[in-house]
Residue, then its C-alpha position, 0 to 999 in steps of 0.5 A: m402100399k402095393v408091391v411093384r416087384q421084388g428081386e432075388a435075395f443075395s448075400v452081402q458083407s456085414a460087420k454086424a452079422e455073426a457070419g460076416q454076411i447077411k441076406k439082402c433083397n430089394i423090393v419096389l413099393r408104391e403108395l396106394g392111390g389113383g394109379k401108377f403115378e403114385n410115389e414109389f420106393v426102392c427098399a432093401m430088406l435084410g436078414n430074415l425079411a429078405a427071405c420073405r416073398f411078395y408078389e406084384g399087386d400084393v397090398v402090404i403095410a410096411t415100416l420104412r427107415f430112411s437114412t443118408h450116407e456120404y461116400q467119396g463126396q457124394t450123398f446117397q439115400e437108403v430106404l430100409a424096409t424093417d417090417i412088411v406085412k401082407l394084407k388079406 
C-alpha cells in the first residue's frame, strides 16, 4: 500500500490501557495499482504504532483488522492497522 496522509497522534480513553488512556493516530492507505482510483482505507493506529511517522508516498506493508460495532442503532466499521512496515 501507499501512504496518502497521516494525522497527528492524540490521546483517547481506553479501559484496556494501564493509565486509562492510549495514543491514537489516523492514517490513510491506498492499495497499489494504476492510479489514484485504487481502494483507500482510513485506519487507526494505536499505542506505540501511533508514534510511528509515515509520509505521503511511502510504500508500506500493513496488517489491517476490520471490525464493526453498533452504537445508538447504527452500525460502524472500524479499520485498525495492527502493524505497518515501510519498504525501502
